[in-house]
C-alpha positions as CSV (number, residue, x, y, z in Angstrom):
1,M,23.3,168.5,-14.1
2,Y,21.3,171.1,-12.1
3,A,22.0,174.8,-12.1
4,K,23.7,176.1,-8.9
5,Q,23.5,179.7,-10.0
6,R,21.3,181.9,-12.2
7,L,22.6,181.7,-15.8
8,Y,21.8,184.0,-18.7
9,L,22.2,183.8,-22.4
10,T,23.7,186.7,-24.3
11,A,21.5,188.5,-27.0
12,K,23.0,186.2,-29.7
13,K,22.2,183.1,-27.5
14,D,25.7,181.9,-28.2
15,K,27.2,182.2,-24.7
16,V,26.0,181.8,-21.1
17,V,27.0,184.4,-18.6
18,A,26.5,184.9,-14.8
19,E,23.8,187.1,-13.2
20,G,24.9,190.7,-13.3
21,D,27.0,190.4,-16.5
22,K,26.4,193.4,-18.8
23,N,25.9,190.9,-21.7
24,A,23.1,189.0,-20.0
25,A,19.9,189.1,-22.1
26,F,17.7,186.1,-21.4
27,L,17.4,183.9,-18.3
28,Y,18.6,180.5,-19.2
29,A,18.4,178.6,-15.9
30,A,17.5,179.4,-12.3
31,I,19.0,177.5,-9.3
32,G,17.7,174.0,-9.4
33,D,16.8,173.9,-13.1
34,E,18.0,170.9,-15.0
35,I,20.6,171.6,-17.7
36,P,21.0,169.1,-20.5
37,D,24.4,167.5,-20.9
38,S,24.6,168.8,-24.4
39,A,24.1,172.4,-23.2
40,A,26.6,172.0,-20.4
41,K,29.2,170.9,-23.0
42,Q,28.3,173.6,-25.5
43,F,28.5,176.4,-23.0
44,G,31.4,175.0,-20.9
45,L,29.4,174.7,-17.7
46,V,31.0,172.9,-14.7
47,D,29.1,171.4,-11.8
48,G,25.9,173.5,-12.4
49,G,27.6,176.8,-13.2
50,L,30.3,178.7,-15.0
51,P,33.9,177.8,-14.5
52,E,35.5,179.6,-11.5
53,K,36.8,182.6,-13.4
54,G,33.3,183.4,-14.7
55,K,31.4,183.2,-11.4
56,A,29.7,186.3,-10.0
57,K,31.6,187.6,-7.0
58,D,28.7,187.3,-4.5
59,Q,27.6,183.8,-5.4
60,D,28.5,180.8,-3.4
61,P,26.2,177.9,-4.4
62,G,27.1,175.9,-1.3
63,K,25.7,178.7,1.0
64,G,22.3,179.1,-0.7
65,G,22.7,182.8,-1.5
66,S,22.8,184.5,1.9
67,Q,22.1,188.2,2.1
68,P,23.7,190.7,4.5
69,G,20.5,191.0,6.5
70,G,20.6,187.3,7.4
71,G,18.0,186.0,4.9
72,D,18.6,184.2,1.6
73,D,18.3,185.8,-1.9
74,L,14.9,184.4,-2.8
75,T,15.2,185.9,-6.3
76,K,17.5,183.0,-7.1
77,L,14.5,180.8,-7.2
78,K,12.7,180.6,-10.6
79,G,9.6,182.8,-10.6
80,I,10.5,185.1,-7.7
81,G,11.4,188.6,-8.7
82,K,12.5,191.5,-6.5
83,A,8.9,192.6,-5.7
84,T,7.8,189.1,-4.7
85,A,10.9,188.6,-2.7
86,K,10.3,191.8,-0.8
87,A,6.6,190.8,-0.2
88,L,7.7,187.5,1.2
89,E,10.4,189.0,3.4
90,D,7.9,191.6,4.7
91,A,5.7,188.7,5.7
92,G,8.5,187.0,7.5
93,I,9.7,184.5,4.8
94,A,13.3,185.6,4.3
95,T,15.0,182.2,4.0
96,F,14.9,179.2,1.8
97,A,14.0,177.1,4.9
98,A,11.1,179.4,5.8
99,L,9.8,179.2,2.2
100,A,10.2,175.4,2.2
101,D,8.0,175.2,5.3
102,V,5.0,176.9,3.6
103,D,2.0,174.7,2.8
104,P,1.4,175.7,-0.8
105,Q,-2.3,174.9,-0.5
106,K,-2.7,177.2,2.5
107,P,0.0,179.8,2.6
108,A,0.0,181.9,5.8
109,I,0.3,185.1,3.7
110,L,-1.4,186.4,0.5
111,V,0.8,187.9,-2.2
112,P,-1.1,189.6,-5.0
113,G,-1.0,187.6,-8.2
114,V,0.5,184.5,-6.6
115,S,-1.3,181.3,-7.3
116,E,-1.2,177.9,-5.5
117,A,0.9,176.7,-8.4
118,D,3.5,179.4,-7.7
119,W,3.7,178.5,-4.0
120,A,4.1,174.8,-5.0
121,L,6.9,175.7,-7.4
122,W,8.7,177.9,-4.9
123,T,8.4,175.6,-1.9
124,T,9.6,172.6,-4.0
125,A,12.6,174.6,-5.4
126,A,13.5,175.8,-1.9
127,K,13.3,172.2,-0.5
128,E,15.5,170.9,-3.4
129,L,18.1,173.7,-2.8
130,L,18.2,173.0,0.9
131,A,18.6,169.2,0.2
132,K,21.5,169.8,-2.1
133,N,23.3,172.0,0.4
134,T,23.1,169.5,3.3
């Protein structure tokens, strides 16, 4: 099973909660991360996420995380935080499709502290997410 939403462990690491939950302490899985069957069973995960009643209100895994401005929520990809997402958006990369089109060996923009390995991870994750949603 692959995560379809960002999932967090509580401080006691005995429960998985959705992004934005006040009890979220540690990132457990980002979108596209593989979740072992044993963990899915232990935490009651269904189809890559929490059961319906536990989902965050603004998340729809089938839509890819669209934002009001028309872009995607790039922070849903592992390794992309708010500052990096803003830098990417400022450079014209505001969707998973745009990120998937970047050549990780020769990105058109430079983001401070971002390596070729980071670009490779992000472009691969974006491609996988797009493939799952088609």
